[in-house]
N, C-alpha and C positions, 0 to 999 in steps of 0.2 A: 897545734889551738888549744886553747881555753875550757875547759867545760862550763857549761849552760849553769847558773844556779836555777836548784830546783823551785823556783817565787817566778813564777809569771803573772801578767794582768791581760785582762781578756776585756775588752773595748767595744762599749755599743754604741756604734756612731744611726743617726738617728735622727730623722727631720722631724719638723715640732708635729705632724701627723702619724708620725712614730713607723715610719717605712724605716726600716729596716738596710742599710747599706751590707750588702755581702760580698768579701771577696775568694776568687777560687784556686787552687792555692796550685801552684805552678811547678812543685814535684808533684802531685796528685790531682793530676785534673778532674773536674768532676765531685773534688771536697772543696764546699764552701762552707766561709770559717765569718765571723766577727776580727779586726782586728786584735790581734795575738801576738806575744813577744815577752820573753822570758828578764830579771829584772842582769842588771850588768853590776857589778864591784861597784858603792859607794853613791849607787842612785836609789833616793827613797821611789814608791810602787803610784807615786801619782808622777814623777820625771818619767820612768819609766813606760807611763800612758801613753804622756804628753810625744817623744822622743820615737813610741812604737809607730806613735797617731802620722807623727809626720812622716819617716820610712815609710811609713804602707799605704800611702793614700795623696800624700803631701800634702795637705793640710795642718799648716800651722795656727796651732790653737796656743793662748793662754793656757796654764796650770789651772788656772781660779776655773779652767773653761771645763772643766772635766769633773760630775762628779759621785763620789764616793759612794761606793754600797755602803761595803762595810762587809761586805759578802764573800766568802773565799770556800773553793770546793778545791777537794784531795782527790787529787782521783792515780790512778798508774797510767804511768806511763808505757804510749804502744809502744813493743816493741821494733817494730822497725825508724824509733827517731831514739831510742834507746844510747847509743851508741855517741850522742852527743854529750852526754854528761859523766859526773865520774863514776870511775865502776863501784856499783851496786847500788844507787840509787838507781829505785822503780816508783816513785813516786814526787808527784808535783806538789805544790799547792798553786791555786790560780786568785786572781783576789777581779773582784766585779770593776769598772769603771765604766758610765757612759758617757754621749757624748750628743748636743745636739748640734745641729746644725743644717742652713737652709739646704734644701733636696739638691737647688741647683750648682751648689759648692766643683767649684773643678777639681777631679778626683783624678791623682796622677800615681798610678802603681810603679812598683818597684819590680821593674820586667823579671827579675831573675826569682822575688819571692810569690807574687801573681798574676795571671794569664788574664782577670778578666774581674771586673765589677756589676753588680745591678742592686736595684731599692730595688725591696717585695713587702709588703704588707703582713703584718706581724705572722699572723699567721700563714703565710706561706714561705715566711724567713725562718721559724722553729723549726717546716719540715724540709728544710730547704737543708739548713747546717747536717754536719757530719755530729757534731760533737755533742753531747749531750747534756752539760751547762753550761755554753751555747744557746741552746733550744729550750733549755728553762729560763735561763735569764734573759732572753727573748720572750719568753710568752710569759715574765713578770714584770717586765717594761709596762709603763704605765698603768701600773694597778697602785692604789690608795698604800699610802703609809712610803718608805725610805727607797723603793721604786719606783715611785710615781716620777716623771723628768719635770725638770724646773731649775 
């Protein structure tokens, strides 16, 4: 198995009313998150975001529908997941995107990755996720400036 690259995307999928779609991890029940995934060799970050949205939710969207926030977070990889990376890799850089879809969009989960999905308002979603970077992005969504939806 090839090692994962220490570059990933976080894609906040939200409705026009700023309800956030969260997914529950199959490997860690009770861990809720937005769409996330590692960049594959040869992909742009936008292509990674587009692929991960399709794989994790079944939503097939144009790359142009994804809003690149120009925001990245560097964080330590949890020890339980470090075996997926090359030896000695301890940190990942995550790039934030968002995607606005109708709340009634049909969601089709990848059962090996996620157990359930739900829409939550921004405050509840920020409290439900386990990742600080996911929480911070959720709380920035809809604010004025570069993180405004659109």
